[in-house]
MDAnalysis code that builds the backbone (N, CA, C; Angstrom):
import MDAnalysis as mda
import numpy as np

u = mda.Universe.empty(252, n_residues=84, atom_resindex=np.repeat(np.arange(84), 3), trajectory=True)
u.add_TopologyAttr("name", ["N", "CA", "C"] * 84)
u.add_TopologyAttr("resid", np.arange(1, 85))
u.add_TopologyAttr("resname", ["MET", "SER", "GLU", "LEU", "THR", "GLU", "PRO", "LEU", "LEU", "ALA", "ALA", "LEU", "ALA", "GLY", "GLU", "PRO", "ALA", "GLY", "VAL", "SER", "LEU", "PRO", "ARG", "LEU", "CYS", "LYS", "ARG", "LEU", "ARG", "VAL", "ARG", "MET", "SER", "MET", "LEU", "LEU", "ARG", "GLU", "LEU", "ALA", "TRP", "ILE", "GLY", "GLU", "ASP", "ALA", "ILE", "GLY", "GLY", "GLU", "ALA", "GLY", "PRO", "GLY", "TRP", "VAL", "ARG", "VAL", "GLU", "THR", "GLN", "GLY", "GLU", "SER", "LEU", "VAL", "ALA", "ILE", "LEU", "THR", "GLU", "ARG", "GLY", "ARG", "GLU", "ARG", "LEU", "THR", "GLN", "GLY", "ASP", "ILE", "GLY", "ARG"])
u.atoms.positions = np.array([
    [17.567, -1.351, 11.368],
    [17.012, -0.220, 10.667],
    [17.912, 0.988, 10.863],
    [17.659, 2.012, 10.105],
    [18.499, 3.204, 10.183],
    [17.931, 4.219, 11.162],
    [18.661, 5.301, 11.347],
    [18.180, 6.361, 12.232],
    [17.028, 7.148, 11.600],
    [16.728, 6.890, 10.353],
    [15.605, 7.524, 9.669],
    [14.287, 6.784, 9.928],
    [14.353, 5.539, 10.356],
    [13.151, 4.717, 10.501],
    [12.123, 5.329, 11.445],
    [12.516, 5.632, 12.652],
    [11.566, 6.151, 13.637],
    [10.981, 7.499, 13.219],
    [11.791, 8.476, 12.779],
    [11.201, 9.736, 12.328],
    [10.252, 9.558, 11.141],
    [10.573, 8.631, 10.259],
    [9.707, 8.372, 9.111],
    [8.367, 7.805, 9.566],
    [8.386, 6.806, 10.417],
    [7.139, 6.233, 10.930],
    [6.335, 7.282, 11.702],
    [7.009, 8.098, 12.491],
    [6.326, 9.142, 13.254],
    [5.697, 10.178, 12.325],
    [6.380, 10.516, 11.245],
    [5.839, 11.490, 10.287],
    [4.580, 10.962, 9.616],
    [4.499, 9.663, 9.442],
    [3.337, 9.064, 8.791],
    [2.199, 8.774, 9.777],
    [2.506, 8.714, 11.058],
    [1.518, 8.312, 12.064],
    [0.289, 9.215, 12.098],
    [0.477, 10.493, 11.910],
    [-0.647, 11.422, 11.978],
    [-1.309, 11.685, 10.641],
    [-0.966, 10.893, 9.644],
    [-1.466, 11.113, 8.287],
    [-2.105, 9.836, 7.755],
    [-3.360, 9.556, 8.125],
    [-3.985, 8.301, 7.695],
    [-4.084, 8.134, 6.177],
    [-4.166, 9.230, 5.447],
    [-4.239, 9.159, 3.983],
    [-2.855, 9.084, 3.351],
    [-1.812, 9.182, 4.169],
    [-0.451, 9.113, 3.663],
    [0.123, 10.482, 3.359],
    [1.399, 10.476, 2.974],
    [2.129, 11.700, 2.655],
    [2.876, 11.466, 1.358],
    [2.851, 12.458, 0.472],
    [3.577, 12.317, -0.786],
    [5.081, 12.212, -0.499],
    [5.771, 11.504, -1.357],
    [7.202, 11.298, -1.135],
    [7.991, 12.604, -1.142],
    [7.718, 13.543, -2.072],
    [8.451, 14.815, -2.014],
    [8.213, 15.575, -0.701],
    [6.990, 15.543, -0.213],
    [6.690, 16.226, 1.053],
    [7.424, 15.556, 2.212],
    [7.494, 14.219, 2.193],
    [8.250, 13.509, 3.231],
    [9.721, 13.891, 3.211],
    [10.276, 14.010, 2.020],
    [11.683, 14.425, 1.908],
    [11.896, 15.778, 2.574],
    [10.985, 16.708, 2.329],
    [11.106, 18.041, 2.938],
    [10.959, 17.967, 4.449],
    [9.969, 17.228, 4.930],
    [9.752, 17.125, 6.373],
    [10.926, 16.492, 7.092],
    [11.493, 15.461, 6.471],
    [12.574, 14.719, 7.108],
    [13.955, 15.262, 6.758],
    [13.974, 16.198, 5.805],
    [15.237, 16.812, 5.350],
    [16.220, 15.773, 4.828],
    [15.693, 14.932, 3.931],
    [16.524, 13.914, 3.295],
    [16.312, 13.955, 1.786],
    [17.252, 13.403, 1.067],
    [17.118, 13.288, -0.382],
    [16.172, 12.150, -0.728],
    [15.597, 12.254, -1.912],
    [14.657, 11.231, -2.374],
    [15.316, 9.856, -2.390],
    [16.559, 9.786, -2.805],
    [17.232, 8.477, -2.869],
    [17.319, 7.828, -1.491],
    [17.573, 8.631, -0.474],
    [17.650, 8.086, 0.887],
    [16.262, 7.627, 1.354],
    [15.237, 8.414, 1.050],
    [13.880, 8.045, 1.430],
    [13.452, 6.754, 0.736],
    [13.716, 6.647, -0.546],
    [13.340, 5.442, -1.289],
    [14.053, 4.206, -0.759],
    [15.300, 4.358, -0.402],
    [16.063, 3.237, 0.158],
    [15.442, 2.786, 1.483],
    [15.104, 3.751, 2.332],
    [14.495, 3.416, 3.618],
    [13.126, 2.760, 3.429],
    [12.325, 3.306, 2.525],
    [11.010, 2.731, 2.260],
    [11.121, 1.301, 1.738],
    [12.152, 1.044, 0.951],
    [12.363, -0.316, 0.448],
    [12.649, -1.281, 1.601],
    [13.449, -0.865, 2.564],
    [13.821, -1.740, 3.672],
    [12.684, -1.986, 4.651],
    [11.818, -0.970, 4.859],
    [10.763, -1.135, 5.860],
    [9.395, -1.400, 5.233],
    [9.369, -1.541, 3.935],
    [8.117, -1.764, 3.225],
    [7.691, -3.220, 3.201],
    [6.783, -3.506, 2.288],
    [6.186, -4.828, 2.203],
    [6.899, -5.769, 1.245],
    [7.688, -5.233, 0.329],
    [8.329, -6.059, -0.688],
    [9.523, -6.831, -0.132],
    [9.817, -7.934, -0.773],
    [10.975, -8.750, -0.382],
    [12.238, -8.198, -1.023],
    [13.319, -8.250, -0.274],
    [14.639, -7.857, -0.774],
    [15.569, -9.026, -0.516],
    [16.194, -9.520, -1.557],
    [17.109, -10.643, -1.411],
    [16.430, -11.880, -0.850],
    [15.167, -12.073, -1.193],
    [14.449, -13.249, -0.735],
    [13.865, -13.130, 0.665],
    [14.128, -12.023, 1.344],
    [13.603, -11.800, 2.688],
    [12.472, -10.788, 2.629],
    [11.323, -11.147, 3.181],
    [10.191, -10.224, 3.215],
    [10.491, -9.058, 4.145],
    [10.080, -7.873, 3.739],
    [10.232, -6.700, 4.586],
    [9.235, -6.759, 5.738],
    [9.398, -5.892, 6.732],
    [8.506, -5.913, 7.885],
    [7.095, -5.412, 7.582],
    [6.907, -4.718, 6.466],
    [5.577, -4.264, 6.086],
    [5.048, -3.114, 6.917],
    [5.925, -2.253, 7.394],
    [5.506, -1.123, 8.221],
    [4.920, 0.013, 7.393],
    [5.332, 0.092, 6.128],
    [4.895, 1.188, 5.247],
    [4.598, 0.604, 3.875],
    [3.606, 1.186, 3.202],
    [3.391, 0.829, 1.806],
    [3.370, 2.115, 1.000],
    [3.787, 2.012, -0.242],
    [3.783, 3.155, -1.151],
    [2.771, 2.848, -2.237],
    [1.871, 3.794, -2.462],
    [0.874, 3.601, -3.508],
    [0.738, 4.867, -4.337],
    [0.168, 4.709, -5.504],
    [-0.060, 5.842, -6.394],
    [-1.441, 6.421, -6.115],
    [-1.477, 7.717, -5.883],
    [-2.733, 8.436, -5.722],
    [-2.717, 9.570, -6.732],
    [-3.516, 9.410, -7.782],
    [-3.462, 10.376, -8.869],
    [-2.119, 10.272, -9.550],
    [-1.383, 11.370, -9.564],
    [-0.054, 11.373, -10.172],
    [1.066, 11.335, -9.137],
    [0.700, 11.155, -7.890],
    [1.689, 11.190, -6.806],
    [1.917, 9.814, -6.196],
    [3.151, 9.584, -5.751],
    [3.470, 8.421, -4.928],
    [3.323, 8.846, -3.480],
    [2.591, 8.038, -2.719],
    [2.273, 8.390, -1.336],
    [2.692, 7.240, -0.428],
    [3.354, 7.578, 0.673],
    [3.720, 6.577, 1.683],
    [2.637, 6.565, 2.752],
    [2.212, 5.350, 3.132],
    [1.156, 5.179, 4.120],
    [1.632, 4.206, 5.186],
    [1.441, 4.583, 6.426],
    [1.794, 3.716, 7.542],
    [0.766, 2.591, 7.629],
    [1.238, 1.359, 7.671],
    [0.339, 0.210, 7.781],
    [0.004, -0.034, 9.255],
    [-0.919, -0.926, 9.488],
    [-1.264, -1.288, 10.868],
    [-0.049, -1.885, 11.576],
    [0.731, -2.680, 10.860],
    [1.967, -3.239, 11.453],
    [2.941, -2.126, 11.822],
    [2.994, -1.084, 10.995],
    [3.850, 0.064, 11.279],
    [3.394, 0.818, 12.516],
    [2.081, 0.974, 12.659],
    [1.537, 1.631, 13.855],
    [1.882, 0.837, 15.111],
    [1.757, -0.482, 15.028],
    [2.108, -1.327, 16.166],
    [3.578, -1.178, 16.521],
    [4.419, -1.177, 15.503],
    [5.855, -1.050, 15.736],
    [6.204, 0.301, 16.348],
    [5.559, 1.346, 15.881],
    [5.817, 2.688, 16.390],
    [5.438, 2.792, 17.871],
    [4.322, 2.192, 18.249],
    [3.893, 2.262, 19.645],
    [4.734, 1.378, 20.558],
    [5.440, 0.408, 20.003],
    [6.314, -0.440, 20.820],
    [7.494, 0.346, 21.371],
    [7.913, 1.387, 20.634],
    [9.000, 2.230, 21.104],
    [10.367, 1.586, 21.078],
    [10.524, 0.477, 20.359],
    [11.828, -0.183, 20.328],
    [12.342, -0.335, 18.917],
    [12.050, 0.619, 18.075],
    [12.507, 0.554, 16.698],
    [14.030, 0.565, 16.679],
    [14.586, -0.302, 15.858],
    [16.021, -0.351, 15.701],
    [16.718, -1.288, 16.659],
    [16.006, -1.879, 17.584],
    [16.642, -2.798, 18.533],
    [16.581, -4.209, 18.051],
])
């Protein structure tokens, strides 16, 4: 995973209803393209035939895309060994 993984999971940890993607970009000080790439790698969808870890899911709420930390993501965050 990248150096963005842990800060992203931590930013979502205190937000059970999730955080809009633009707000996450501001909090993490990253561009949308970088955030979307990271969400793709740590999300639930398969990339290249390999299932993602399912730590985060993105869903539509009204007109906004919102990232939500999954239970698997919470477990991973508390393990403290992200990226190893």
